C-alpha positions as CSV (number, residue, x, y, z in Angstrom):
1,M,0.0,-0.2,-0.3
2,A,1.4,3.3,-0.7
3,E,2.5,5.9,1.8
4,G,-0.9,7.8,0.5
5,D,-3.3,5.3,0.8
6,F,-3.0,4.5,4.7
7,E,-6.5,5.9,5.3
8,A,-8.1,2.9,2.9
9,P,-9.0,0.9,5.5
10,L,-10.5,3.3,7.6
11,L,-12.4,4.7,4.5
12,T,-13.9,1.3,4.4
13,L,-15.0,0.8,7.8
14,Q,-16.0,3.9,8.5
15,K,-18.7,2.8,5.5
16,R,-19.6,-0.3,6.8
17,L,-20.3,1.4,10.1
18,D,-22.4,4.3,8.4
19,E,-24.4,1.4,6.4
20,A,-24.9,-0.5,9.5
21,R,-25.9,3.0,11.4
22,A,-28.7,3.4,8.5
23,F,-30.9,0.8,10.5
24,P,-31.4,1.9,14.0
25,G,-33.7,0.0,16.0
26,D,-32.6,-3.4,14.4
27,P,-31.2,-5.0,17.1
28,A,-28.5,-7.3,14.7
29,K,-27.8,-4.1,12.8
30,E,-27.4,-2.6,16.2
31,K,-24.8,-4.9,17.3
32,E,-22.9,-4.9,13.8
33,A,-22.3,-1.1,14.5
34,A,-20.9,-1.3,17.7
35,K,-18.9,-4.2,17.0
36,L,-17.6,-1.7,13.7
37,A,-16.8,1.3,16.0
38,D,-14.9,-0.6,18.3
39,E,-12.6,-2.2,15.4
40,L,-12.4,1.4,13.7
41,L,-11.5,3.3,16.6
42,K,-8.5,0.5,17.6
43,A,-7.6,0.9,13.7
44,Q,-7.2,4.7,13.9
45,R,-5.2,4.4,17.3
46,E,-3.1,1.2,15.1
47,I,-2.7,3.6,11.9
48,Y,-2.3,6.8,13.4
49,G,0.0,5.5,16.0
50,K,2.8,5.3,13.0
51,L,2.1,7.8,10.5
52,T,5.4,8.7,8.8
53,P,6.6,12.4,8.8
54,W,5.1,12.4,5.0
55,Q,1.5,11.4,6.0
56,K,1.4,13.6,8.9
57,T,2.0,16.3,6.0
58,L,-1.1,14.7,4.5
59,V,-3.0,14.7,7.3
60,A,-2.3,18.7,8.5
61,R,-3.5,19.3,4.9
62,N,-7.0,17.3,5.3
63,G,-9.5,19.6,4.0
64,N,-12.4,18.8,7.2
65,R,-9.5,19.6,10.1
66,P,-11.0,22.5,11.6
67,Y,-9.7,26.5,10.7
68,T,-9.4,29.2,12.0
69,L,-13.2,30.3,11.9
70,D,-14.1,26.7,13.3
71,Y,-12.0,27.5,16.5
72,V,-13.4,30.3,16.8
73,N,-16.7,29.5,16.9
74,A,-15.9,26.1,19.1
75,L,-14.2,28.3,21.9
76,F,-14.7,32.1,22.1
77,T,-18.1,34.4,22.0
78,E,-18.7,37.9,20.9
79,W,-16.4,37.9,17.5
80,T,-15.9,40.7,15.7
81,E,-14.3,40.8,12.8
82,I,-11.7,43.6,11.6
83,H,-11.0,44.0,8.0
84,G,-8.3,45.6,5.7
85,D,-4.9,46.8,6.3
86,R,-5.7,50.3,5.7
87,R,-3.1,50.9,3.2
88,F,-4.5,48.7,0.0
89,G,-7.1,46.3,1.0
90,D,-8.4,43.8,3.0
91,D,-7.1,39.8,2.6
92,P,-9.6,36.9,3.3
93,A,-6.7,34.6,3.4
94,L,-5.7,36.0,7.2
95,V,-9.0,36.5,9.6
96,C,-8.5,38.8,12.4
97,G,-11.0,39.9,15.0
98,F,-11.4,40.6,18.5
99,A,-13.8,38.1,20.8
100,L,-14.3,36.9,24.4
101,Y,-12.1,33.6,26.1
102,K,-13.6,32.6,29.2
103,E,-14.8,36.1,29.3
104,R,-11.5,37.1,29.2
105,P,-10.9,39.9,25.9
106,I,-8.8,38.5,23.4
107,A,-7.5,39.1,19.9
108,V,-7.7,36.4,17.2
109,I,-5.3,36.1,14.1
110,G,-5.4,32.8,12.0
111,H,-4.8,31.7,8.5
112,Q,-8.3,30.8,6.6
113,K,-8.8,28.1,4.1
114,G,-11.9,27.3,2.2
115,R,-13.7,23.8,1.7
116,D,-15.0,24.0,-1.6
117,T,-13.3,25.6,-4.9
118,K,-15.4,28.8,-4.9
119,Q,-13.8,29.0,-1.2
120,K,-10.5,28.2,-1.3
121,I,-10.0,31.1,-4.3
122,Y,-11.5,33.4,-2.3
123,R,-9.5,32.6,1.0
124,N,-6.4,32.5,-1.7
125,F,-5.7,28.5,-0.4
126,G,-5.0,30.1,3.1
127,M,-1.8,32.0,1.3
128,P,-1.7,35.7,2.5
129,K,-0.6,38.7,0.9
130,P,1.0,41.7,2.2
131,E,-2.2,43.1,3.3
132,G,-2.9,40.5,5.2
133,Y,0.2,40.5,7.3
134,R,-0.4,44.2,7.1
135,K,-3.7,43.4,8.6
136,A,-2.9,41.3,11.4
137,M,-0.3,43.7,12.6
138,R,-2.5,46.3,12.9
139,V,-4.7,44.3,14.7
140,M,-1.7,42.9,17.5
141,E,-1.3,46.8,17.9
142,L,-4.7,47.6,18.9
143,A,-4.8,44.6,21.2
144,A,-1.4,45.7,22.7
145,K,-2.7,48.8,23.1
146,F,-5.9,47.5,25.2
147,R,-4.0,45.3,26.7
148,R,-5.7,42.0,25.3
149,P,-3.2,38.6,25.0
150,I,-3.2,37.4,21.0
151,L,-3.8,34.0,20.0
152,T,-3.0,33.0,16.4
153,F,-3.7,30.3,14.4
154,I,-1.6,28.6,11.8
155,D,-2.9,26.4,8.7
156,T,-0.9,27.7,5.7
157,P,1.1,26.1,2.7
158,G,3.3,29.8,2.7
159,A,3.1,33.3,2.2
160,Y,1.7,34.1,-1.4
161,P,4.3,34.2,-3.9
162,G,2.6,36.0,-6.9
163,L,4.3,39.1,-8.5
164,D,1.3,41.1,-7.1
165,A,2.0,40.3,-3.7
166,E,5.7,41.0,-4.5
167,E,5.4,44.3,-5.8
168,R,3.4,45.1,-2.9
169,G,6.6,43.9,-0.4
170,Q,5.6,40.8,0.7
171,A,9.0,40.5,2.4
172,E,9.1,43.5,4.1
173,A,5.5,43.0,5.5
174,I,6.6,39.8,7.0
175,A,10.1,41.2,8.1
176,W,8.0,44.1,9.7
177,N,5.7,41.8,11.4
178,L,8.8,39.4,13.1
179,R,10.2,42.9,14.9
180,E,7.0,43.9,16.0
181,M,5.8,40.9,17.6
182,A,9.0,40.4,19.2
183,R,8.2,43.7,20.9
184,L,4.7,43.3,22.2
185,Q,3.5,43.5,25.5
186,V,0.6,41.2,25.8
187,P,1.1,37.7,25.7
188,V,1.2,35.9,22.6
189,I,0.1,32.2,22.3
190,V,0.6,30.6,18.7
191,L,-1.2,27.1,17.8
192,V,0.0,25.2,14.3
193,T,-3.4,23.5,13.4
194,G,-2.6,22.3,10.0
195,E,0.5,23.2,7.7
196,G,3.1,25.5,9.1
197,G,4.8,27.1,5.8
198,S,8.1,29.0,6.3
199,G,8.0,32.8,6.7
200,G,3.8,32.4,5.5
201,A,3.7,31.0,9.1
202,L,6.1,32.9,11.1
203,A,5.0,36.1,9.9
204,I,2.2,35.3,12.8
205,A,4.1,33.3,14.9
206,V,6.5,34.8,17.0
207,G,4.6,34.0,20.3
208,D,5.4,33.6,24.2
209,R,3.9,29.7,24.1
210,V,4.2,28.1,20.5
211,N,2.4,24.9,20.0
212,M,1.6,22.6,17.5
213,L,-1.3,19.7,17.2
214,E,0.2,16.4,17.2
215,H,-0.4,15.8,13.4
216,S,0.4,19.2,11.9
217,V,4.1,20.0,10.7
218,Y,6.0,23.2,10.6
219,S,8.9,23.6,8.2
220,V,10.8,25.9,6.3
221,I,9.9,24.8,3.1
222,S,7.4,22.3,1.7
223,P,8.7,18.6,1.7
224,E,7.8,18.6,-2.4
225,G,9.9,22.1,-2.7
226,C,12.7,20.7,-0.8
227,A,12.7,17.6,-3.1
228,S,12.9,19.8,-6.0
229,I,15.5,21.8,-5.1
230,L,17.7,18.9,-3.6
231,W,16.9,16.1,-6.2
232,R,15.3,17.8,-8.7
233,D,12.3,15.5,-8.4
234,A,9.2,16.5,-6.1
235,G,8.2,12.9,-6.3
236,R,10.9,12.1,-3.7
237,A,9.1,14.3,-0.6
238,S,8.6,11.6,1.1
239,E,12.2,11.6,2.1
240,A,13.0,14.8,2.1
241,A,9.9,15.1,4.8
242,A,11.3,12.5,7.0
243,A,15.2,14.3,6.8
244,M,13.3,17.7,7.7
245,K,12.0,16.8,10.7
246,I,9.0,18.7,10.7
247,T,6.7,17.1,12.9
248,A,5.7,18.1,16.2
249,V,7.4,15.9,18.1
250,D,10.9,16.5,16.0
251,L,10.2,20.1,16.6
252,K,9.5,19.7,20.5
253,G,12.6,17.5,21.2
254,M,14.3,20.1,19.6
255,G,12.8,22.6,21.6
256,L,11.5,24.9,18.9
257,I,7.7,24.3,20.2
258,D,6.5,24.4,23.5
259,D,3.6,21.8,23.6
260,V,2.3,19.1,21.7
261,I,-1.3,18.7,21.8
262,P,-3.3,15.2,21.2
263,E,-5.7,14.8,18.3
264,P,-8.1,12.7,18.4
265,P,-7.4,8.7,17.5
266,G,-8.0,9.3,13.4
267,G,-6.9,13.2,13.3
268,A,-8.2,16.5,14.1
269,H,-11.0,16.2,11.0
270,S,-12.4,13.0,12.7
271,D,-13.6,14.4,15.9
272,H,-13.8,18.2,16.0
273,E,-15.6,18.4,19.2
274,L,-12.6,16.6,21.1
275,L,-10.1,18.2,19.5
276,F,-11.3,21.7,20.7
277,K,-11.2,20.4,23.9
278,N,-8.1,19.1,24.4
279,V,-6.9,22.8,22.6
280,D,-9.2,24.7,25.4
281,A,-7.3,22.8,28.1
282,V,-3.6,24.0,26.6
283,L,-5.0,27.3,25.8
284,D,-6.8,28.2,29.4
285,R,-3.5,26.7,31.1
286,Q,-1.0,28.9,28.8
287,L,-2.9,32.1,29.1
288,E,-3.4,32.0,32.9
289,E,0.7,31.3,33.2
290,L,1.3,34.1,30.5
291,L,-1.4,37.0,32.2
292,A,0.7,35.9,35.5
293,Q,4.0,37.6,34.6
294,D,4.5,41.7,34.5
295,A,3.6,42.4,30.9
296,A,6.9,44.7,30.9
297,T,9.3,41.6,30.8
298,L,7.4,39.6,27.8
299,P,9.2,40.9,24.7
300,A,12.9,40.3,26.4
301,T,11.9,36.5,27.3
302,R,10.2,35.8,23.9
303,Y,13.3,37.5,22.0
304,D,15.3,35.1,24.3
305,K,13.3,32.0,23.7
306,F,13.9,32.7,20.2
307,R,17.4,33.6,20.2
308,Q,18.0,29.9,21.7
309,M,16.6,28.4,18.7
310,G,19.6,28.5,17.2
311,R,22.0,26.6,19.6
312,L,21.4,23.5,17.8
313,G,23.2,24.7,15.2
314,R,25.8,26.8,17.2
315,E,26.8,23.8,18.7
316,F,27.0,21.7,15.5
317,L,29.5,24.7,13.8
318,E,31.5,24.8,17.2
319,A,32.1,20.7,17.8
320,P,34.9,19.6,16.6
321,A,35.9,18.2,12.8
322,T,35.8,14.3,12.9
323,V,37.5,11.8,10.4
């Protein structure tokens, strides 16, 4: 079975389970459904417990995973979206606004992908343009002014690489966000929910706490892009994904993220409600921790956190040469 077909047995079991559940009140069918449900759960735990980095990439891209607005609807109240960067226009690929989280006023920023073709085009497949990043910074500055913590949700293949984005200063917009986020005197919590693609992700990911869902990925380039550059063969994406160390467990082990948030046995797309409960528990705990700190110390602590991320590279460069 090809790496991309790992879910085929689960889909077969799910189909059989749906067929059995189509006859409520039938004792035989109910018994069969209960048995199939147990088999499906066992298979999900077995398959998702040993996913390869490439398979995790495919899971991270699953179109049924929750997107930013799904988290907003599930976890927050009194959501008010903010539009436009006041310099060029609005960017639907990044949604930004204010809400209440357990009665606490917060700011929310996140990538938004579409589910059907029309929405995907409207949201530009979750790839922001400069006005998106400038809108995000506008909301972050407002949040800092009114002492509101910032929560960001990351799920993007990367910043949009089109000519119009380059003309409007894509690289400058990302670089500006990196610098300004480091200075914010309010708590910033980051959650990688799907793909964390390069600068397109990092532009809203300079946080006091950086978390990843269990089957999300975070990397400087996509596995296909890496394989194309290294071997001139995008078909070797699976090999590249393993070499790049892009999974939540790998990044946690290297000290690049703070927490790995468990997903349901069949992935985030299989049970949104359970996923939201897992995310809620981590966000609530981390927000309490950060709000207890002196806000004036947050920028220095955040700066040190990201500066320390280069220690692995320095240790490698400073290590004595071996023959």
